[in-house]
Structures are given as C-alpha cells and as structure tokens.
N, C-alpha and C positions, 0 to 999 in steps of 0.2 A: 407492495413486495419489498421484500427486507434484500440486503444489499449482503454477500457474501465476499471473503476476501481470500484470496488462495495463496498460500504460498506453497514455491516447490525447488525440492531440495538438488542438488548435484549433482545427486542420482540420477532422479529425473529429467535432469534439459541437457542428459553427457555428451546426445547426439539426434542427430536428427528422428530419427529409429520415437526417442523417447519425445522428442518436441509433438511430435501428429497423438500419439498420449495424451500430452495434458488438451493441446487444443479439444480432444475426442472428450473427456472430463467436464470441458469447461461447458463443449455443448450440451452437457447431460443437465446443467441446471441454468436455468439462466439468471438467474441469481446470482451469478458466480461475475462479478465484472471486475472489477482490480485483483490482479497476479500481481505477486513476488516472486523473480527468478529470483537462483544462488547462480553463484561460475560455473559450468560443466566440473561434473564430476570426470570418478574411474570408470569408463567402459565397459572393467575386466578387471579381472586381479590386477594385473603388469603392470597395468595404468596409472597417468599421474591427473590428480585432478590442476585445474588451470588454476586455480588461486596458489598451490605450491612450485607451478613453474614461475609465478609471477614475483612471486617472493627469493625465488632461487635467479631469476631475471635481475632483479634489485640486489642483492646480493650482490656477482660476480658484476655491476658496472662496477659495485660500492668498491672493490678490490682489484679492477680490472681485470675481471677475468674474459671468457670466452660468451657473454649474455645474449648477443644473438642471434646465437645459433638457439638457445633455448625461447629466446621469445619468437625461433621462424615458426618453432612448434606447438607453441598461442596460439600465432596467427594459420597456421593449419586448421586448426579443434575450429575454427571457425569460420573458415572458407565450405571446409565440408561442410561443414549446420549449412551454411550456405546454398553451397552446389545444392546440396538434394535435395532441399528443399525448392527449391529453383524461388530462390528470393532475388531481389530491385533491392538492392541496398548501398549505403555511401560504405560498404566495410575498409572496403582497400585504403578510403582516405581517410578512417575514422585509425586502423591499424598506425598509418604512416605516420598520422601526429602522433599517436602515445609511443610511437620507436625514439623520435625527435623529444619529448618533453623524455621518455627515461635517458637517453644519452646526454640531453640538459642538465641529468640528477635531482628528477622526482623520487620525494621520496618515495618510501616502503607502502607507505595507506594507498599512497595515489597509484602505485602500481596493485595493489591486492584489487584498487576497486573497480580497475575498469575488467576484472574476470566479469563481479557481475551487472556493468554499464556496460560492457560487450552481446552478452544475454540476453539483456532485456533491451539491446534496438534490435535484434534478431528476433526474438516473439515478438516484438511492439507488431515487425511488419509482416509477421507469421499471421496472429490474430487481427489486423486492422483494428488495433489498440490506440490510445493516446500515453505516446512516452513520459515517462515527469523524472525529471533526475531528481534523485531526492538531496544532492547538492544545494535544490535551489529550497528545499522545503524541509529538509534538517537537518538542525543547530546543536551545534556542539556552542559550550561559553570558551572563553579565552584558557579558562583553567582545561580542557578536554573535559569536561562532564556533560554529558549529553543534557539540553535545555527540553525538558517536557514541553513544555506550556508551551512556547512559542514554534516550537515540530508544530504541534496540535492544529493551530491556531491556522498555520498556513498551510502546511496541509489538509484539513479540511473545511481552506475554502478552494482551492484549487480542484479536489473532487469533488464541489458542487457544484465545478460546470463542465466536468467527463461525466457523461457516460460509461464510458469503459478502459481504461489505463493498466497501464505497464510501470509498478513500480519499483529498478532494481533494489535488491536490499545488501545489508554487510556496509551501506559508509552512509555519512553526509557531510557538512563544510562549519567549515571556522570559521570565526568571526571576519579574517579579513577570505574567508574564500576558499580556502587551500582543504583540499577534502582531510575528513579524519572518518576511522574504519573504527567497526567495534569492534569485542575478540574475535575467536573466530567463532563460525557461527553466528555469525550475530543475521545472518538473515533471516534468522528466527524473531530478533529483537524484531528486523524491518516489518517486518509479516503484524503482527503487531500493535507496533505503532497505525499502521494504515488501518486496522482494521478498525483500531480507537476512533481515529480522525476520520474514519468511514461510519461512525454508529452501526457497523456491522451486523448483520442478524449470527452471523457465526465465522470465526478468524478458521480457513482451515490450513492443518497444514500436509500437504502431503509430502511422503516419503518413502525411504523403499522397505519399512517394517508395517502392520497391521496394527499400529496402539503400541500400547506398552502391553510387558510380562508382568505374572503378577510377580517373581525371580528373575534373574539372570538366565537366558537358557544354554551359558553355558556349564554353570553348573548342575542348575536341574533340568534332566530333558523330559520334553512336552512339558513346559511350563503353561500355566492359563493363559491365558488371555484378562485386562482389566476391561472392563465396559463402559466403567463409568467411577471416577474418579472427582474428588475433590479436588479447590484445590492450594489446599493449607497439605489435602494430602498426599499431591505432590510437591508443595512444595522440601517436606520431608524426605520425601524418594529418591528429590532429582540429589538434595545437600549429599546424601550417602550415594551415588552412584547413580542410581538410572539417567540414563544421558538422551534415553530419544529428542527431549526439547530441552532449546535452550534454556539454564537455567533464568537468566532476564530477560527472557521473554515472555515470562508466566503474568510481570507486573504491566505492564500496557492494557492488555484484557482482563484481566480480573480485577482492577481497576476502575473498568469502564461496567464489568456487568459481563462482558460477556465469552457466554464458551466457547472453548475450544477442541478439533473434530482432526485427530491426528488419525490421516489415512494413509493408502499404499498406492503410488500410484500405478505399482504393474499388476492391483487387486483392488479396484478402483468400486469392485461391488460390494467389497470391507468392508462391516458399518464402523474397522478403528473403535479408538476410544476416547472416549467425550470428558472433557475436563469444565467440571463448573461451580459456582458459588455452591450447590445444597442438591444433593440429592435424592433426598429421602423418596422419590418418589420410584426413585426406580433402586429395587433393595438388592444390596450384596448379596450372593449367594452366600459368603464366606464370610465369615468375622473379620479375617484379615483382610485389607485391599491389595497391598504388594508386601512385598522383602527385598529389601535394597542394604548391600553396603564398601564399606572400604577397608584397605588395610595402611599397614605403616603409620600409625600411630604409637606414642608414647606416652606415657603416665607420669608427672612426677608428685607423689603422695608426700605430704607432710602433715609430719603428728607432733601434737604437745596439748598434753594437760593443761585441761580449766581451756582449749581453747575460744569454749564457744563464751567465754564471760571476757575477754580479752574481744574490747571494741576496737577495730578498725584489721583484723589480725587477714582475714578474707583479702581487703582493698588492699596490704601491704602485699603480701601474696601476685596478684596483679597484679600492682604495681611495678614488679621486678620482671614480671612478661610483656609488660609492655614498654619499659625501658629497651629489653634489647628489639623492639617491633617488633614481635610475636603478637600475635590470638590466639587464642585459645576454643580449642571447642567447643568443651566442655567441664565442668565443673561440678561432680559427685561430689559428695559432703556426708560428715560422718561427725561423730557428738567432737572426738577429741583428732577428728581427721580432716584433713581438706587437701580434694586429687582438680589436678590441671591435667587436660587432655592437650594434649597438642602432638602436629602431624612432626613425623621422627625429621622428618628431611629438613625440614626448618629449625627443627631443634640441633640438630644434632652439631652443627659449628659452634653456636651459643652457649650448648650444655654445659660445660664447667662456670661459665662467669653469671649462666642464671642462676642455678645452685648453692653461688658466690654470692648474690644478689637476696635470694630470701634467704638465707643466712643471717644476713647482717641488719634486715626488715622487724623480722622473726622471733631470732634468736629459738628455732623445734627442736624438739627431743632428738625428731630422725626426721632425713630428706632420703627417699628412696627414690628410683626410676625404672619403671620396666617395661623396659620396648618390643617390639614384635609382636606388638597386637593390631587385633581385627574390630572392628566397627559396626554391629546389625542394626540396623533399623526393624523393625515389626510394625507396617502402620493401618491403621484403619480407624473408618466411623464407628464400624463393628464390634469397635471393643470399648468404647463410651458407655460404660454403667451394667456392661457383660463380668458375671462374677466369675472368678474362673479364668478367667487368659493368661493371667501371667504363669498359673498354676501350670496349665496344656503347657507354657513355653519352658518353664524350665525342667516339667520333666520332660520332654522332648530333649532337652540339652542332654541330660543325666542320662537318659536313655544312652543315648550318643556317645556320653563318657564326656562329657566336655564338660572343664573347668572352666565355671562364670568368671571372669575377673572385675568384672566391673557392670551394674543395672543401675539404668537412671530414668525413668519414669516421671512426664511433666506431667501438672496436673489436671490437664486438658485429657487426658489418659487414649491421647490417637495416635501415641507409638510408644515404643520402648525399644529403649536402646540399650546392648549387652555390649562389654566386652570380652573376650575371645581370644585366647593366642591365635597367634597368623598362621600360625598349624592345623587346628581347629576349622579356621574360618570357611572354608567349603562344604563339611562335613554338616557346621551349625547350621548354616543356611538352608542346606536339604532334609537337616533333621523338622527348625519350622515350617518349610514349608510343606511337609509328610502330616504335620501335624494338624495341620488347619486346612488344608487344601486335599478330602478325599478322590 
C-alpha cells in the first residue's frame, strides 16, 4: 500500500474543531500515515496567528516590553485545544520550559518554531501517532542553507521504523543543535521533505482553499479551478504571484517525482488541484492553464546603435546591476535595445548609481527608466505548438485599450509575459482570462 503525507496549514488546525476535521480526513484513507502540522492560524478575521504572537513575544523580550502577556495568549490557545479535546499531555511543562528559554534570550527562530512544535505534540497525542521532532532529522549547514541529502538520509531511516508519525513543519536544526526555521510558510517545505523521505505516493497539502484558480478571484469573478497543472507551469505561476503553495516546497517532491494534491480541509470531498510532472492523460479544457501577475516593476531601457555587434555589451549592463546588489527579473532585447526589468522598491534607492554605472561601462546612446509597470504571465502547456495563441492574447488586450509595454516569450512556449502600465493591470488580466476561458 502506498503512503500519503498530509500537511495541514494553520487554518486547518486553528482550534479543537479543526483538529477533529483533520482526524476525520486521516481516517478516510489509511494511506495517510504521516502528518505535518503548522501552528494554529486565525479562528476568525479579527484573530491572530500563533506564529505572529510568538514573533511579537520575541520582539518585546528584546526591547524590554511586556512579552509575558503576549505569550500568555499563546498559552491559552494551546490549553483551549487540549481542554476541548480532553487530552492528557505535559503541555503545562512544555510551555513553562519555553517561557524559561525566552526569558533566557532565545532567538527569533526558536520562538517562532514553538508554534509548530506545540501543535505537533497536541496532534500526535490526539491521533496516537509518534512525534518526531524536526530538530533531530531536518538539518541546515553552518551557513544556514538547507542540507537536503543529510536530511533525506536521516528522515528516511526514522520513518522506516514508524508506521504513523507527526512531524511539525517550519523548522530544523543547525550543526550546533540550535533551531533554524525556513521562511514564512515553511511548513509547506517540511511537508514536501517528509513526502520525499517517505517515498510517498502523494503529498497532500490541506489548506482553506480547494486548489488553484485560473486567475486571482479578487480580479476575476468566479474564476474557474485548475484541476491539473505541471510543476513547470506552477513554477511560472508561483513566481508571478500565485501563492497557494510555498514556492520552495515544489522542489523536494518535484525532484522525487511525487505528485502534490492541494485540498480544502473544510471541503474534503473536493478533489482540489493535482500537480504532476506530466498531465497529458488529463487534457486541459482550455488553451491556457492560468494567469498570474504582479505590479511594482521598473524597466531600464538601454539603447545603442550596433549594440548587437559589440561583444560583452549585455554582460556589462548586468555587471552594473550586480555590483549594486540587485537581481533582474527579465531581460527582453531588441536589435539596438536591451531592457532590464527590476523590482521598483529594490531599484529606487540605487537608481542614480545604477544609471551612472551603466553609462560608464557601456556608453549608450540613451538610457530611460519606465516605472509603474505590472507583469502578467499567461501560462499553459496547451499553448505549445498552438498557432494563434499570442494573436488572441494581444487582440484581447487591444480590445480592452491596453498598451503593451513589454513582451517576452521563451522558446518553450509555456508562457507569454507582457508588461503593462500598472493602471491597466487588472483590466489586462480580466481581458486575457475572458478571451481564453468561455
């Protein structure tokens, strides 16, 4: 029988009622043998996430503020879950130890990680599963980088001897044993790490949405769901703003060839979205798979006659960007023009220095900077070798009276990227969506 690793987000474990839903979901399929919990999320709109409270606790401790009253709210959240589920645990002792550690100067990573740690202890007691502390199995290097191979070896060996386990998300350990967290949303990464180590049949990521939608529902009313998406397509959509799944969590399961299923804890009967390597066996009813975008970009346009014949011209432009500690987003080019797309917020404090350095290194005819641009990626394997896709996209934008300021399409034909004025961003997404999704 194959194994399923189920990761549950903060909203899925926000209170005792949600714990009961998680148990019912696990009981529906005996293959769900390993569980990765997040810290408790919001119970309602005005509530606070436990992780936010723990970060606030650390900040107040550092500056001499009243951190104990904030931590008391954390304690009450866990005691309420323990009480309502009638659990018999050593929660009081665990909380007392954490309070002592914080008072002694524990760092921010340790403080934040206790949200998942405590939720994992309660969930393992509730389910009767073995508790595996990530600090013993998930490792970082001395430089703070995730050590994937050492982790996979240790965690695989541990899981071989445990039929059912709870492995809290978000953190691991440095070589000296101190706690190190992933970036926010890092429980998704832990889930994928556990799935790889367990050689899982499927990695289920349970959250409060029923998978991905083809466009942001705040911009497109009644956007259709994406039933199947490849990891390559998801990479394009995630980069441009589709944020249901933590971007870094794609890699471990992608590498291991394990499909990911995004599911909704509050609607467990919904099939959600499947992310796989190939999905040709399940044809996409539309040419495109999804649309995603972000605003807040600037374009540095460098023009010079005969640029294409000048060896090293592009390299020197990128050298100027690199020297300022910046990374570029895209690099569209023409015969005598090279454009560098950067995030405006990163460019703004270095704007004059970047321009001066490009002038020094390349002696261009002109340099112009266009701000307030939004980037929109239209993504889909159905666009490959499908004549007329680009024409339809640009016709839709033209009908919406949108001026396209930048076009970039890779040779893979998996996506078409357009840059538009920020004021046209929302109208552009709607126009593209309605052109391809009837």
